N, C-alpha and C positions, 0 to 999 in steps of 0.2 A: 766524528771529527778526528778520531785517532788515526784513521787511514788517509786523511786529506793531505798530510804533509809528510814528506819522506824524512827518514832519519839520516843524518849525515854519515852514518857508518855503513849504509847500504851502498852497493856499487852496481853499476849497469853491466850486464853480461857482455855487451859489445865493446864498450870503450874502457871498462875497468875503472872508470872514474866514479867518485862518490856522487850520489844525487844531491842536488841543492836542497837545502832545508825548506825552501819556499815552493818547490814544485812537487806534485804528486809523484811518487817513485815509479809507479807503473806507467804513467803518461810520459815521463821523461825518458825512461828506458825504451818504451815502444817507439818514440820519435827517433831515438838514436838507432834502433834496429832497422827501422824503415829507411833512414838515410844511408846506413851502411849497405843495405841490400840494393838500394837504387844505384849506389856508386859501383857495386861489384857486378851488377847485371848489365851486360852490354848487348844491345840488339845486334843480330847478325843477319845478313842476307846471303843466300846461296846464289851465286852468279855463274851462269853458264856462258863462257866466252869462247867465241870462235875467232881464232887469229887469222891473219891474212893468208896463211897457207892452208886454211880449212881445218886445222887441228883444234879439237875441243879441250877446254880447260874448265875445271870447276874451282871456283874461288869462294872463300868465306870472307865476306867483307863486313867489318864491324862498323857500327854507327860512327860517323865522322871520318871515315876513310873513303878515298876515291877508288873506283875500279882500277884505274891505271896504276896507282901506288901499290895496291895489293897484287896486281898482275906482275909488275916488275919485281916485287919482293919474292914472288913465287918462281921467278926465272922465265916468265913468258916474254918472248921478244915481240914488242910492239913499237911502231913508230911514234915518236913524240919529240917535242922540242921545248916549248916554253913552259908547260905545266900550269898555264894560267887561262886556258880556253881561248887563246888568240890565234895561234898559228894554224889550227885545224889539222895538224898531223895525226892526232889520235882520234880521228873520226870513226864513228860506229853507227850501226843501225840497230834499234831496239827490235828484238823479235817478240819479246813478251815482257810484261812488267813495266815498271816506271822508275825513272831516276830523277832526282832533283838536281838541277844545273844552275846554281845561284849565280855563277859567273860564266862568261864565255860568249862567243860570237854567234851562236845559233839563235835565230829569231824564234818567236813563239810558233810561227807557222812551220818552221823547220823541225822544232821539237814535236809539234802535233803530227807531223809526217813520220815521226819515229827516229829522228837523228839525234845523236848525242856526241859529246866530246868526253872521252874517258877520263881526262885529267881533271874535270870538274863535275863528274857524274857520281852522285851519291845515291846508291840504290834505296828505293822506298819499299823494300821487300824483295823476295826472290825474283830474279829476272834472267833473261837470256839476251845477249848482245853479240853482234857480229862486227868485227873490225872491218873497215872499208878503206879503200884508197882515198886520200884527201881530195882528189879531183872530183870524185862523185859528190861529195858534200859541197864543194865549191860550185859545181853546176847547179845544185839545188838552191843554194843561197843566191845565185845570180839568175834564178828562174830559167835556166837553160835545160830543156828536156830532150 
């Protein structure tokens, strides 16, 4: 029973706060350490991007970032306009890997054929993409082959 309740004078190594008298010291500290580690660890995906001129770029895209935003921050020149997945200017073809596209004008069929809009493309792991002229994607969406 001695170890069941933390003394108020003990502090957690991550937060520096005293443990509550009603919580086991080791459990409270372990929970804070896990929470701190989860916040500080950000998943990253390595994205190989071929721009419209055929130049290859390697981007490290963190969880919650789009491929387009990271590319623009890195100085890669890509066409874009709305950044909402509507205008189709940032069209791309997936060469490998997958992206999540929660918004945007590409149908499920278009996504299954490997097309993406970089402004709403969140990598789901390492991947390779090729920027394409928007007309190519428009043709696909209109079923023109």
